[in-house]
C-alpha positions as CSV (number, residue, x, y, z in Angstrom):
1,M,41.8,12.3,33.5
2,A,40.7,9.7,30.9
3,I,43.1,6.9,29.9
4,K,44.3,7.3,26.4
5,L,43.5,4.3,24.3
6,D,45.2,3.5,21.0
7,L,43.3,2.2,18.0
8,K,44.2,-1.5,18.8
9,D,42.9,-1.0,22.4
10,K,39.6,0.4,21.0
11,K,39.2,-2.4,18.5
12,L,39.9,-5.0,21.2
13,L,37.2,-3.5,23.5
14,Y,34.9,-3.4,20.5
15,E,35.4,-7.1,19.8
16,L,35.2,-8.2,23.4
17,D,31.9,-6.3,23.8
18,A,30.6,-8.2,20.8
19,D,31.8,-11.6,22.1
20,S,34.0,-11.7,25.2
21,R,34.4,-15.5,25.0
22,Q,36.4,-15.3,21.8
23,S,39.9,-16.9,22.1
24,A,43.0,-14.7,22.1
25,S,43.8,-16.1,18.7
26,Q,40.5,-15.1,17.3
27,L,40.6,-11.6,18.8
28,A,44.2,-11.1,17.7
29,K,43.3,-11.8,14.1
30,K,40.4,-9.3,14.1
31,V,42.4,-6.6,15.9
32,G,45.6,-7.1,13.8
33,I,48.1,-8.0,16.6
34,S,49.8,-11.2,17.8
35,K,48.2,-13.6,20.2
36,Q,50.7,-12.7,22.9
37,G,50.1,-9.0,22.2
38,C,46.4,-9.5,22.5
39,T,46.7,-11.3,25.9
40,F,49.0,-8.5,27.1
41,K,46.5,-5.8,26.1
42,I,43.6,-7.6,27.7
43,N,45.5,-8.0,31.0
44,S,46.7,-4.4,30.8
45,L,43.1,-3.1,30.3
46,V,42.0,-5.2,33.3
47,K,44.9,-4.0,35.5
48,K,44.1,-0.4,34.6
49,G,40.5,-0.9,35.6
50,V,39.2,-0.2,32.1
51,I,37.7,-3.7,31.8
52,R,35.7,-4.3,35.0
53,S,34.4,-7.8,34.2
54,F,33.7,-10.3,31.5
55,I,30.0,-11.2,31.6
56,T,27.5,-13.7,30.1
57,V,24.2,-12.3,29.1
58,L,21.4,-14.8,30.0
59,N,17.7,-14.8,29.0
60,T,16.3,-14.9,32.6
61,A,12.7,-15.1,31.3
62,L,13.6,-18.5,29.9
63,I,15.1,-19.5,33.2
64,G,11.6,-18.7,34.7
65,N,12.2,-15.3,36.5
66,L,10.3,-12.0,36.3
67,S,12.2,-8.8,36.0
68,F,11.3,-5.6,38.0
69,R,13.1,-2.3,37.8
70,M,13.1,-0.2,40.9
71,Y,13.9,3.5,41.2
72,F,14.9,5.3,44.4
73,K,15.2,8.9,45.6
74,L,16.7,8.9,49.1
75,I,16.3,11.4,51.9
76,D,17.9,12.1,55.4
77,I,20.4,9.2,55.0
78,S,24.0,9.3,56.3
79,P,26.9,8.2,54.2
80,K,27.3,5.0,56.4
81,E,23.6,4.2,56.0
82,E,23.7,4.8,52.3
83,K,26.6,2.4,51.9
84,E,24.5,-0.2,53.8
85,F,21.6,0.5,51.5
86,I,23.9,-0.2,48.4
87,N,25.4,-3.3,50.0
88,Y,21.9,-4.7,50.6
89,F,21.4,-4.8,46.8
90,I,24.9,-6.0,46.0
91,N,24.5,-9.0,48.4
92,H,20.9,-9.9,47.6
93,K,20.5,-13.1,45.6
94,D,17.7,-11.7,43.4
95,V,19.4,-8.5,42.4
96,P,21.5,-8.6,39.2
97,W,22.1,-4.8,38.8
98,I,22.4,-1.7,40.9
99,V,23.6,1.7,39.7
100,A,24.0,5.2,41.2
101,C,22.5,8.1,39.3
102,E,22.3,11.9,39.0
103,G,19.0,13.6,38.4
104,L,15.5,12.3,38.9
105,W,16.6,9.2,40.9
106,D,19.6,8.4,43.1
107,Y,19.6,4.6,42.4
108,V,18.2,2.2,40.0
109,A,18.1,-1.5,40.6
110,V,16.8,-4.6,38.8
111,V,15.3,-7.6,40.7
112,F,14.8,-11.1,39.2
113,P,12.2,-12.7,41.5
114,A,10.7,-16.2,40.9
115,D,7.2,-14.8,41.0
116,F,5.0,-11.9,42.3
117,E,5.0,-13.2,45.8
118,D,8.7,-13.4,45.8
119,F,8.9,-9.8,44.7
120,E,6.4,-8.7,47.3
121,N,8.6,-10.3,50.0
122,F,11.6,-8.5,48.6
123,N,9.8,-5.2,48.6
124,R,8.5,-5.7,52.1
125,E,11.9,-6.5,53.5
126,L,13.4,-3.5,51.7
127,N,10.8,-1.1,53.1
128,N,11.2,-2.5,56.6
129,K,15.0,-2.0,56.5
130,Y,15.2,1.3,54.5
131,G,11.7,2.8,54.1
132,G,12.6,5.7,56.4
133,Y,15.3,6.8,53.9
134,I,13.3,6.5,50.7
135,E,11.6,9.8,49.8
136,K,10.3,8.4,46.5
137,K,10.2,5.0,44.8
138,D,8.8,3.7,41.5
139,I,8.5,0.2,40.3
140,A,8.2,-1.1,36.7
141,L,7.6,-4.7,35.5
142,V,9.9,-5.3,32.5
143,T,8.0,-7.0,29.6
144,I,11.0,-7.3,27.3
145,A,14.6,-6.0,27.3
146,H,16.9,-5.9,24.4
147,H,20.7,-5.7,25.0
148,F,22.5,-4.5,21.9
149,R,26.2,-4.8,21.2
150,P,27.6,-1.3,21.8
151,G,29.5,0.6,19.2
152,Y,30.4,3.7,21.1
153,I,34.1,3.0,21.2
154,L,34.5,3.1,17.4
155,G,31.3,4.9,16.4
156,M,29.9,1.9,14.6
157,K,28.1,-1.3,15.4
158,K,28.3,-5.0,14.4
159,D,25.1,-6.2,12.6
160,L,24.2,-8.8,15.3
161,V,20.8,-10.0,16.6
162,P,20.0,-8.3,19.9
163,M,20.3,-10.2,23.1
164,V,17.1,-10.5,25.1
165,Y,17.8,-10.7,28.8
166,A,14.4,-10.2,30.5
167,G,10.7,-10.5,29.8
168,Q,7.7,-12.6,30.4
169,P,8.5,-16.1,31.6
170,K,7.1,-18.4,29.0
171,G,8.5,-21.5,27.3
172,V,10.7,-21.9,30.4
173,V,13.7,-24.1,30.0
174,K,14.1,-26.7,32.7
175,L,17.7,-26.5,34.1
176,D,19.3,-29.2,36.1
177,D,22.0,-28.7,38.8
178,I,24.9,-29.0,36.2
179,D,23.3,-26.4,33.9
180,R,22.9,-23.9,36.8
181,K,26.5,-24.4,37.9
182,V,27.8,-23.9,34.4
183,L,25.7,-20.7,34.0
184,N,26.8,-19.4,37.4
185,L,30.5,-19.8,36.5
186,L,30.0,-18.2,33.0
187,A,27.9,-15.3,34.4
188,K,30.7,-14.4,36.8
189,N,33.5,-14.7,34.1
190,S,32.6,-15.3,30.5
191,R,36.3,-16.0,29.7
192,I,36.7,-18.9,32.1
193,P,38.4,-21.7,30.2
194,L,36.4,-24.8,29.5
195,V,38.9,-27.0,31.3
196,E,38.6,-24.9,34.4
197,I,34.9,-25.2,34.5
198,A,35.3,-29.0,34.1
199,E,37.8,-29.1,36.9
200,I,35.6,-27.1,39.3
201,L,32.6,-29.2,38.5
202,K,34.5,-32.4,38.3
203,L,33.1,-33.2,34.9
204,P,34.7,-34.2,31.6
205,S,35.4,-31.2,29.3
206,K,33.2,-32.7,26.6
207,T,30.2,-32.7,29.0
208,V,30.7,-29.0,29.8
209,S,31.1,-28.1,26.2
210,Y,27.9,-30.0,25.3
211,R,26.0,-28.2,28.1
212,I,27.2,-24.7,27.0
213,E,26.3,-25.4,23.3
214,K,22.9,-26.7,24.4
215,L,22.2,-23.6,26.5
216,K,23.2,-21.4,23.6
217,K,20.9,-23.2,21.2
218,L,18.0,-22.9,23.7
219,N,18.8,-19.1,23.9
220,V,19.4,-19.3,27.6
221,I,22.9,-18.0,26.9
222,E,22.3,-15.0,24.7
223,G,25.9,-13.8,24.3
224,Y,29.1,-12.7,26.0
225,A,30.1,-9.1,26.7
226,I,32.2,-6.9,29.0
227,T,31.6,-4.2,31.6
228,V,33.8,-1.1,31.2
229,D,34.7,1.8,33.6
230,L,33.4,4.5,31.3
231,D,34.9,7.3,33.3
232,K,38.4,6.0,32.7
233,I,38.0,6.2,28.9
234,G,36.1,9.4,28.7
235,F,32.5,8.2,28.1
236,E,29.2,8.8,29.9
237,R,26.1,6.6,30.4
238,Y,22.5,7.8,30.4
239,K,19.0,6.5,30.6
240,V,16.2,8.1,28.6
241,F,12.7,7.4,29.9
242,I,10.1,7.7,27.2
243,R,6.3,7.9,27.5
244,T,4.8,6.9,24.2
245,K,1.6,7.5,22.3
246,N,0.1,5.6,19.3
247,L,3.1,3.2,19.3
248,S,1.9,0.6,16.7
249,E,3.6,-2.8,16.3
250,N,5.2,-1.7,13.1
251,L,6.5,1.6,14.5
252,E,7.9,-0.3,17.5
253,K,9.7,-2.7,15.3
254,R,11.2,0.3,13.4
255,F,12.2,1.9,16.8
256,I,13.9,-1.3,18.0
257,E,15.7,-1.8,14.7
258,Y,16.9,1.8,14.8
259,A,18.2,1.3,18.4
260,R,19.9,-2.0,17.5
261,K,21.9,-0.3,14.7
262,H,22.6,3.0,16.5
263,P,26.2,3.0,17.8
264,F,25.4,4.8,21.0
265,I,22.3,2.9,22.1
266,L,23.0,-0.1,24.4
267,Y,19.5,-1.1,25.6
268,Y,15.9,-0.8,24.6
269,S,13.4,-2.1,27.1
270,K,9.6,-2.0,27.5
271,S,7.8,-2.1,30.9
272,I,4.5,-1.6,32.7
273,G,5.0,1.5,34.8
274,V,5.3,5.2,34.6
275,N,7.4,5.0,31.4
276,D,6.7,2.7,28.5
277,V,10.2,2.6,26.9
278,E,13.7,3.0,28.3
279,L,16.8,3.6,26.3
280,E,20.3,3.4,27.6
281,L,23.1,5.2,25.8
282,I,26.8,5.5,26.1
283,V,28.2,8.8,24.6
284,E,31.3,11.0,24.9
285,N,29.4,13.9,26.5
286,S,26.1,15.6,27.1
287,T,26.4,17.4,23.7
288,R,26.4,14.1,21.9
289,L,23.5,12.9,24.0
290,R,21.4,15.9,23.0
291,E,22.3,15.2,19.3
292,V,21.1,11.6,19.7
293,I,17.9,12.5,21.4
294,A,17.2,15.1,18.7
295,E,17.7,12.5,16.1
296,V,15.4,10.0,18.0
297,R,12.7,12.8,18.3
298,E,13.0,13.6,14.6
299,K,12.6,10.0,13.5
300,F,10.0,8.9,16.1
301,G,8.4,12.1,17.4
302,E,5.0,10.9,16.4
303,V,5.1,8.3,19.2
304,I,7.0,10.2,21.8
305,K,4.7,11.9,24.3
306,S,7.5,13.0,26.7
307,Y,10.9,12.0,27.9
308,E,13.3,12.4,30.8
309,I,17.0,11.9,31.1
310,L,19.0,10.3,33.9
311,K,22.8,10.0,34.2
312,I,24.3,6.8,35.5
313,Y,27.6,7.5,37.1
314,K,28.5,4.2,38.9
315,E,27.6,0.6,38.4
316,Y,28.0,-1.5,41.5
317,K,26.8,-4.9,40.2
318,L,26.0,-6.7,37.0
319,D,25.4,-10.4,37.2
320,F,22.8,-12.2,35.0
321,F,22.9,-15.2,37.4
322,P,22.7,-13.6,40.8
323,W,21.0,-16.4,42.6
324,E,24.1,-18.3,43.4
325,K,27.5,-17.0,44.4
326,I,31.1,-18.1,44.1
327,P,32.5,-17.3,47.6
328,N,36.1,-16.4,46.8
329,L,34.9,-14.2,43.9
330,D,32.1,-12.4,45.7
331,K,33.5,-11.7,49.1
332,Q,35.3,-8.5,48.0
333,K,32.4,-6.9,46.2
334,N,30.9,-4.9,49.0
335,I,31.7,-1.3,49.1
336,N,33.6,-0.2,52.2
337,T,31.5,0.7,55.2
């Protein structure tokens, strides 16, 4: 049964999803509660498992990494072996995201390799370990991915520039060891205090603040958000795979702008693979999903050749800086075997 949220809870989730690094004072003012009340509500939403994590969205193309999306349909696999399969992705340094699905695919994962050879090595190792259980697999090279601030919780969206988290590595930003350590800590917890980062890295707070601001100006840090257990608040998440036709640059700009402003659309991504465009949506139920798809088809039917729907029912991992771990934080993330 879904947890009942009051309006203040919903507003708080809405604001945290727009910028999860806002201070309690800033959030309290926007939500209309005291600073103490805000802190209490955040802690309560975390304790109840509604808020799963506070994340930093990074532009991994600017870090120099490719982005591949992999789709799997499994066969003849025991529950124990399936858990091992999931944990392989959870623990792999190049995997930022792995979800379980219902429908066309059982699992979808994203891989951030350094180059094509790195991905080939990953794919080879995966096939050697689990190829016998993979009935079907597809691979797509992501050319650009837009992450929009979601508006599902209030049925409206903030008018903010989309966050780009993947694409073609060009204009790569050179990161030093301090940059990488700062990004790693922020990626694992976007609300980590500045003084705590400074203490961990044994650096002055001013140095850490300067590095964060520099990485924001360079668009390596795109923004801050949260992950939510949608089941607990009565929402569902879907992917819509779209094969396009006659998608001109102008029509594509219109499509992206439409998706950016739509309260239920979270992602718009383009890739080289079976499907040209993927949307991700968060909706109350399948009825609302059908309504949104009908609206998309009405507005952009001239460029939609066909589409398929996939339900995402569990997210196991989301980390925009997966290459480095924080031992005490990561050791509990495996699912039980």
